[in-house]
C-alpha positions in Angstrom: 0.2 0.2 0.2 1.6 3.5 -1.1 1.9 5.7 2.1 -0.4 7.7 0.8 -3.5 5.7 0.5 -1.5 4.8 4.2 -1.6 8.2 5.6 -5.3 8.6 4.2 -6.9 5.3 5.5 -5.0 6.6 9.0 -6.8 10.5 8.5 -10.1 9.4 7.7 -9.8 6.8 11.1 -8.8 9.7 12.6 -11.7 11.7 11.8 -14.3 9.1 12.8 -13.4 8.7 16.1 -14.4 12.1 16.4 -18.0 10.9 15.1 -18.1 8.2 17.1 -20.2 9.4 19.7 -24.0 10.2 20.2 -23.3 13.7 21.5 -21.2 14.4 19.3 -22.7 13.8 16.6 -25.6 15.9 18.2 -23.4 18.9 18.8 -22.6 18.4 14.9 -26.4 18.3 14.0 -26.6 21.6 16.2 -24.0 22.9 14.2 -25.3 22.5 10.6 -26.9 25.9 10.5 -24.2 28.4 11.7 -21.7 28.9 14.5 -23.0 28.8 17.7 -21.9 29.7 21.5 -21.3 26.8 23.7 -23.8 28.5 26.1 -26.3 28.2 22.9 -25.3 24.0 22.8 -25.8 23.5 26.4 -29.4 25.3 26.2 -30.2 23.3 22.7 -28.7 20.0 23.7 -29.7 20.2 27.5 -26.0 18.5 28.1 -23.8 20.2 31.1 -21.5 23.1 30.0 -18.5 20.8 30.6 -19.4 18.1 28.6 -20.4 19.9 26.2 -16.6 21.5 26.7 -15.2 18.3 26.0 -16.8 16.8 23.8 -16.2 20.2 21.3 -12.2 19.7 22.3 -12.4 16.3 20.7 -14.1 17.7 17.3 -11.7 20.2 17.2 -8.5 17.7 17.7 -10.4 15.9 14.8 -10.5 18.8 12.6 -14.1 18.9 12.2 -15.0 22.1 14.2 -13.4 25.5 14.4 -13.4 28.0 17.0 -13.3 32.3 17.2 -13.3 34.4 19.7 -15.6 38.1 20.1 -14.9 39.6 23.5 -16.1 37.0 26.0 -17.4 34.5 23.7 -16.4 31.8 21.7 -18.3 30.7 18.6 -18.0 27.6 16.9 -18.7 26.2 13.3 -17.8 23.1 11.4 -14.8 23.3 9.3 -16.7 22.2 6.4 -20.2 21.7 5.2 -19.4 18.8 3.7 -19.3 17.2 7.5 -23.1 17.2 7.3 -23.4 15.8 3.8 -20.9 12.9 5.2 -23.2 12.8 8.8 -26.8 13.0 6.4 -25.3 10.4 3.5 -24.4 8.0 6.9 -27.9 8.4 8.6 -29.3 7.2 4.7 -27.2 4.1 4.6 -28.8 3.2 8.2 -32.2 4.2 7.4 -32.3 2.1 4.6 -31.0 -0.8 6.4 -33.7 -0.6 9.2 -35.7 -0.6 6.0 -34.4 -3.8 5.1 -34.2 -5.2 8.5 -38.1 -4.6 8.9 -39.1 -6.7 5.6 
């Protein structure tokens, strides 16, 4: 296997680890329409602030979200709209699998 292909597979696994938690998927879903603050996420998802911050740190480490400061506020957003497309595509596959299992 070429070193480029091997590196892409390693990076793919690294990013997928960021998606491997229900709360992180909830955060990604909350960010689909644009940037929000931690307070907005806490209120919308009803998850404690410390927990939201921990999950945002993981998402940042995996390159899925970015942040910017404006005074006392930190605003979070997805690094690419393709992240939402990827999550939606995975959900469509799971929906198809659930439909096939019900038949």
